C-alpha positions as CSV (number, residue, x, y, z in Angstrom):
1,M,9.5,-22.6,-8.4
2,T,6.7,-24.5,-9.9
3,G,4.6,-23.3,-12.8
4,L,1.5,-23.1,-10.7
5,L,3.2,-20.9,-8.1
6,A,4.7,-18.6,-10.8
7,N,1.3,-18.2,-12.4
8,A,-0.4,-17.5,-9.1
9,L,2.3,-14.8,-8.2
10,L,1.9,-13.2,-11.6
11,A,-1.9,-13.1,-11.3
12,S,-1.7,-11.6,-7.8
13,L,0.7,-8.9,-9.0
14,F,-1.7,-8.1,-11.8
15,I,-4.7,-7.9,-9.4
16,L,-2.7,-5.7,-7.0
17,A,-1.8,-3.4,-9.8
18,I,-5.5,-3.0,-10.8
19,A,-6.3,-2.4,-7.1
20,M,-3.6,0.3,-7.0
21,A,-5.0,2.0,-10.1
22,L,-8.5,2.0,-8.6
23,A,-7.1,3.4,-5.3
24,L,-5.4,6.2,-7.3
25,I,-8.6,7.1,-8.9
26,R,-10.3,7.3,-5.5
27,L,-7.3,9.4,-4.2
28,F,-7.7,12.0,-7.0
29,R,-11.5,12.0,-7.2
30,G,-12.4,11.5,-3.5
31,P,-15.2,13.8,-2.5
32,S,-13.8,14.4,1.0
33,A,-10.5,14.5,2.7
34,Q,-11.4,11.3,4.7
35,D,-11.8,9.4,1.4
36,R,-8.4,10.6,0.2
37,V,-6.8,9.5,3.5
38,L,-8.4,6.0,3.3
39,A,-7.2,5.7,-0.4
40,L,-3.7,6.7,0.7
41,D,-3.8,4.0,3.5
42,Y,-5.0,1.5,1.0
43,L,-2.2,2.4,-1.4
44,Y,0.5,1.8,1.1
45,I,-1.0,-1.5,2.1
46,L,-1.2,-2.5,-1.5
47,G,2.5,-1.4,-2.0
48,M,3.5,-3.5,1.0
49,L,1.6,-6.5,-0.4
50,M,3.2,-6.1,-3.8
51,M,6.7,-6.0,-2.1
52,L,5.8,-9.2,-0.2
53,V,4.7,-11.0,-3.4
54,L,7.9,-9.8,-5.2
55,G,9.9,-11.1,-2.2
56,I,8.3,-14.5,-2.6
57,R,8.8,-14.5,-6.4
58,Y,12.5,-13.6,-6.3
59,A,13.3,-15.3,-3.0
60,S,15.0,-12.2,-1.6
61,D,14.9,-10.9,2.0
62,T,15.4,-7.3,0.8
63,Y,11.8,-7.1,-0.4
64,F,10.6,-8.2,3.0
65,E,12.6,-5.5,4.7
66,G,11.3,-2.9,2.2
67,A,7.7,-4.1,3.0
68,L,8.4,-3.6,6.7
69,L,9.6,0.0,6.1
70,I,6.5,0.7,4.0
71,A,4.3,-0.5,6.7
72,L,6.1,1.6,9.4
73,F,6.1,4.8,7.4
74,G,2.5,4.2,6.2
75,F,1.3,3.9,9.7
76,V,3.1,7.0,10.9
77,G,1.9,8.9,7.9
78,S,-1.8,7.9,8.2
79,F,-1.6,8.7,12.0
80,A,-0.3,12.2,11.2
81,L,-2.9,12.8,8.5
82,A,-5.7,11.7,10.8
83,K,-4.5,13.9,13.6
84,F,-4.3,16.8,11.1
85,L,-7.8,16.3,9.9
86,L,-9.2,16.1,13.4
87,R,-7.3,19.0,15.0
88,G,-5.8,21.0,12.2
89,E,-2.3,20.6,13.5
90,V,0.1,17.7,13.8
91,I,2.4,18.9,16.6
92,E,0.8,20.4,19.6
């Protein structure tokens, strides 16, 4: 791995960590439930991106599989939360 790529990956991990901290602030301080759901969606997307960057950095396929699982569970979770906010129940 070249020095430029290593520095770019380190910078992107740092920026993703800052974005996660800001999303956590929105999650805890969000004025409405919809803001909190969007912050949670943003957190799982950032977690998935962080796993992908780590997979590139360490050249391991395990990180990519973990990112796929995060994306799958995040989609199902955000769908359930959105349905709960709209109707008040998840299972009809």
